[in-house]
PASEBA-1860 file (N, C-alpha, C; in nm, 3 decimals):
! residues 123
1> MIEWYKKV> 17.478/6.908/5.213/17.482/6.807/5.317/17.398/6.852/5.436 ~ 17.406/6.978/5.471/17.331/7.029/5.586/17.181/7.023/5.560 ~ 17.140/7.046/5.433/16.997/7.039/5.401/16.942/6.899/5.426 ~ 17.018/6.798/5.387/16.975/6.660/5.409/16.968/6.630/5.558 ~ 17.066/6.680/5.633/17.069/6.659/5.778/16.946/6.723/5.842 ~ 16.918/6.848/5.804/16.802/6.918/5.860/16.672/6.848/5.822 ~ 16.666/6.795/5.699/16.546/6.725/5.655/16.519/6.604/5.743 ~ 16.623/6.529/5.776/16.606/6.409/5.858/16.575/6.446/6.003
9> VFENYANF> 16.650/6.540/6.059/16.637/6.570/6.200/16.512/6.653/6.231 ~ 16.484/6.754/6.152/16.374/6.844/6.185/16.242/6.807/6.118 ~ 16.244/6.768/5.991/16.120/6.740/5.920/16.071/6.597/5.942 ~ 16.163/6.502/5.955/16.126/6.361/5.968/16.184/6.301/6.095 ~ 16.173/6.371/6.206/16.239/6.329/6.331/16.204/6.185/6.368 ~ 16.075/6.153/6.372/16.033/6.019/6.411/15.941/5.959/6.305 ~ 15.971/5.987/6.179/15.890/5.936/6.069/15.948/5.801/6.023 ~ 15.876/5.695/6.055/15.922/5.562/6.019/15.852/5.510/5.894
17> NGRARRKE> 15.767/5.592/5.834/15.693/5.553/5.714/15.755/5.620/5.593 ~ 15.738/5.557/5.479/15.790/5.614/5.355/15.926/5.558/5.321 ~ 15.993/5.631/5.234/16.121/5.585/5.181/16.225/5.696/5.189 ~ 16.352/5.658/5.201/16.464/5.753/5.203/16.565/5.712/5.095 ~ 16.604/5.808/5.016/16.705/5.783/4.912/16.840/5.751/4.976 ~ 16.928/5.694/4.894/17.065/5.669/4.942/17.131/5.798/4.982 ~ 17.113/5.903/4.902/17.178/6.030/4.930/17.132/6.087/5.063 ~ 17.002/6.079/5.091/16.950/6.129/5.219/17.012/6.053/5.335
25> YWMFFLAN> 17.017/5.921/5.324/17.072/5.838/5.430/17.219/5.865/5.453 ~ 17.299/5.864/5.346/17.443/5.878/5.362/17.486/6.020/5.397 ~ 17.414/6.121/5.350/17.447/6.259/5.389/17.416/6.281/5.536 ~ 17.305/6.225/5.585/17.276/6.233/5.727/17.383/6.161/5.807 ~ 17.422/6.043/5.761/17.524/5.963/5.829/17.656/6.040/5.837 ~ 17.697/6.100/5.724/17.822/6.176/5.720/17.817/6.297/5.813 ~ 17.709/6.373/5.806/17.695/6.491/5.892/17.694/6.450/6.039 ~ 17.628/6.341/6.070/17.620/6.293/6.208/17.759/6.253/6.259
33> IIISFVLG> 17.837/6.186/6.177/17.972/6.145/6.216/18.060/6.269/6.239 ~ 18.052/6.365/6.149/18.133/6.487/6.162/18.096/6.563/6.288 ~ 17.967/6.582/6.312/17.923/6.656/6.431/17.964/6.582/6.558 ~ 17.948/6.451/6.560/17.987/6.372/6.678/18.137/6.383/6.705 ~ 18.216/6.374/6.598/18.362/6.383/6.613/18.402/6.521/6.666 ~ 18.346/6.626/6.608/18.381/6.762/6.650/18.339/6.785/6.795 ~ 18.218/6.745/6.831/18.173/6.761/6.970/18.264/6.686/7.067 ~ 18.295/6.562/7.033/18.383/6.482/7.120/18.522/6.540/7.130
41> FVAGLISP> 18.576/6.587/7.017/18.711/6.644/7.016/18.717/6.773/7.096 ~ 18.623/6.862/7.070/18.621/6.991/7.141/18.596/6.970/7.290 ~ 18.502/6.882/7.324/18.475/6.856/7.465/18.596/6.794/7.533 ~ 18.669/6.708/7.463/18.789/6.647/7.519/18.901/6.746/7.538 ~ 18.912/6.844/7.447/19.015/6.947/7.461/18.987/7.041/7.578 ~ 18.862/7.082/7.591/18.827/7.178/7.696/18.832/7.111/7.833 ~ 18.756/7.003/7.845/18.753/6.932/7.972/18.691/6.795/7.949 ~ 18.755/6.691/8.000/18.699/6.556/7.980/18.560/6.540/8.041
49> SLGLIANV> 18.527/6.621/8.140/18.394/6.610/8.201/18.286/6.664/8.109 ~ 18.323/6.736/8.002/18.225/6.788/7.907/18.185/6.682/7.804 ~ 18.233/6.562/7.819/18.195/6.454/7.730/18.046/6.428/7.733 ~ 17.980/6.479/7.834/17.836/6.466/7.846/17.765/6.532/7.727 ~ 17.824/6.637/7.672/17.763/6.707/7.558/17.752/6.612/7.438 ~ 17.857/6.538/7.411/17.856/6.443/7.300/17.755/6.332/7.325 ~ 17.743/6.289/7.449/17.645/6.184/7.482/17.502/6.234/7.466 ~ 17.477/6.357/7.506/17.342/6.415/7.490/17.309/6.429/7.342
57> YSLAVLVP> 17.405/6.472/7.261/17.383/6.481/7.116/17.350/6.343/7.058 ~ 17.425/6.242/7.097/17.401/6.107/7.046/17.261/6.058/7.081 ~ 17.215/6.087/7.201/17.080/6.049/7.239/16.975/6.129/7.161 ~ 17.005/6.255/7.132/16.910/6.340/7.060/16.889/6.293/6.917 ~ 16.992/6.238/6.854/16.980/6.194/6.714/16.959/6.043/6.701 ~ 16.936/5.975/6.812/16.913/5.830/6.806/16.785/5.797/6.730 ~ 16.676/5.863/6.762/16.548/5.835/6.695/16.555/5.869/6.547 ~ 16.605/5.989/6.507/16.615/6.015/6.363/16.707/5.917/6.290
65> SIAVAIRR> 16.811/5.870/6.356/16.902/5.773/6.293/16.831/5.642/6.264 ~ 16.754/5.595/6.359/16.679/5.471/6.339/16.572/5.492/6.232 ~ 16.505/5.608/6.236/16.397/5.636/6.140/16.450/5.641/5.997 ~ 16.562/5.709/5.974/16.615/5.718/5.838/16.667/5.582/5.791 ~ 16.719/5.501/5.881/16.766/5.367/5.844/16.646/5.279/5.804 ~ 16.537/5.290/5.876/16.418/5.212/5.842/16.361/5.258/5.709 ~ 16.355/5.390/5.688/16.306/5.440/5.560/16.398/5.398/5.445 ~ 16.527/5.386/5.473/16.622/5.339/5.370/16.593/5.194/5.333
73> MHDVGKSG> 16.562/5.111/5.433/16.526/4.971/5.405/16.397/4.966/5.324 ~ 16.303/5.055/5.354/16.178/5.060/5.277/16.205/5.095/5.131 ~ 16.305/5.177/5.104/16.335/5.217/4.967/16.380/5.100/4.881 ~ 16.441/5.002/4.941/16.484/4.883/4.865/16.380/4.772/4.874 ~ 16.264/4.804/4.930/16.154/4.707/4.933/16.161/4.608/5.048 ~ 16.236/4.639/5.152/16.249/4.548/5.266/16.183/4.609/5.388 ~ 16.151/4.525/5.484/16.095/4.570/5.610/16.203/4.642/5.691 ~ 16.161/4.729/5.779/16.255/4.801/5.864/16.332/4.710/5.958
81> WFVLIPIY> 16.281/4.591/5.982/16.350/4.497/6.070/16.484/4.451/6.013 ~ 16.505/4.469/5.883/16.633/4.430/5.822/16.748/4.516/5.873 ~ 16.719/4.625/5.941/16.824/4.708/6.002/16.901/4.627/6.106 ~ 16.836/4.529/6.165/16.898/4.450/6.272/16.994/4.342/6.223 ~ 16.999/4.317/6.092/17.088/4.215/6.037/17.221/4.282/6.001 ~ 17.330/4.248/6.071/17.454/4.325/6.064/17.512/4.357/5.926 ~ 17.551/4.262/5.847/17.618/4.293/5.721/17.517/4.321/5.610 ~ 17.408/4.248/5.612/17.307/4.262/5.507/17.247/4.403/5.504
89> NLILACTE> 17.231/4.467/5.622/17.174/4.602/5.623/17.268/4.702/5.555 ~ 17.398/4.682/5.566/17.493/4.769/5.498/17.483/4.750/5.346 ~ 17.468/4.625/5.304/17.451/4.598/5.161/17.323/4.665/5.110 ~ 17.215/4.653/5.185/17.089/4.715/5.145/17.098/4.866/5.145 ~ 17.171/4.924/5.240/17.185/5.069/5.247/17.263/5.123/5.126 ~ 17.347/5.040/5.067/17.426/5.081/4.950/17.357/5.048/4.818 ~ 17.250/4.970/4.824/17.179/4.927/4.704/17.085/5.037/4.656 ~ 17.074/5.051/4.524/16.980/5.149/4.469/16.837/5.107/4.503
97> GDRGANAY> 16.753/5.205/4.533/16.615/5.178/4.569/16.532/5.130/4.452 ~ 16.415/5.076/4.483/16.322/5.030/4.380/16.276/5.148/4.296 ~ 16.271/5.127/4.165/16.218/5.231/4.076/16.066/5.229/4.084 ~ 16.009/5.346/4.089/15.863/5.356/4.099/15.816/5.327/4.240 ~ 15.686/5.328/4.255/15.627/5.305/4.386/15.644/5.159/4.427 ~ 15.659/5.137/4.557/15.658/5.001/4.611/15.560/4.999/4.728 ~ 15.559/4.894/4.806/15.462/4.879/4.915/15.477/4.987/5.022 ~ 15.590/5.056/5.026/15.617/5.153/5.131/15.597/5.298/5.087
105> GPDPKNEF> 15.564/5.319/4.961/15.536/5.455/4.916/15.592/5.483/4.778 ~ 15.574/5.608/4.734/15.625/5.647/4.601/15.776/5.659/4.600 ~ 15.833/5.656/4.482/15.977/5.668/4.464/16.023/5.808/4.504 ~ 16.114/5.821/4.602/16.158/5.955/4.643/16.243/6.025/4.537 ~ 16.300/5.950/4.445/16.378/6.013/4.338/16.288/6.075/4.233 ~ 16.171/6.015/4.211/16.080/6.062/4.109/15.985/6.164/4.170 ~ 16.020/6.291/4.158/15.941/6.397/4.218/15.820/6.432/4.134 ~ 15.813/6.383/4.012/15.706/6.421/3.921/15.618/6.301/3.887
113> DEVNEIGK> 15.567/6.229/3.987/15.480/6.115/3.965/15.351/6.155/3.893 ~ 15.302/6.277/3.920/15.177/6.320/3.858/15.190/6.326/3.706 ~ 15.306/6.365/3.656/15.328/6.377/3.513/15.312/6.240/3.446 ~ 15.358/6.135/3.511/15.348/6.001/3.455/15.204/5.949/3.453 ~ 15.118/6.009/3.533/14.980/5.964/3.542/14.889/6.033/3.440 ~ 14.938/6.133/3.370/14.856/6.206/3.274/14.815/6.112/3.161 ~ 14.687/6.113/3.131/14.635/6.034/3.020/14.597/5.892/3.058 ~ 14.623/5.850/3.180/14.586/5.716/3.224/14.444/5.719/3.279
121> AEL> 14.367/5.622/3.244/14.229/5.614/3.293/14.228/5.562/3.434 ~ 14.141/5.619/3.517/14.126/5.571/3.653/14.025/5.461/3.658 ~ 14.051/5.361/3.741/13.958/5.249/3.753/13.868/5.267/3.871
END
């Protein structure tokens, strides 16, 4: 779970291009919820004025959260603007991505695209 979180936050901080698998999206979402809850709980126990720490964390992961959501929409073949449609975006986030390449890039599940291209003539 931490590897997926680090991949989204550190490697793809503001990457709005490409595609994100369901696992990448939901593992980031789960890790983000856990970290937010722990920060809020600990800050509330120590001192209510430390709630600023949880707010700073939320602002720090706002851009990666939007980026991974947009890449998730790209995986199902939809524009990133579908993130703004309340219930439909949840349905799309739970839907399996398009097999093979689509308009937004290669299939993130298929790590061996080159193998499938062997023996095909180039035009």
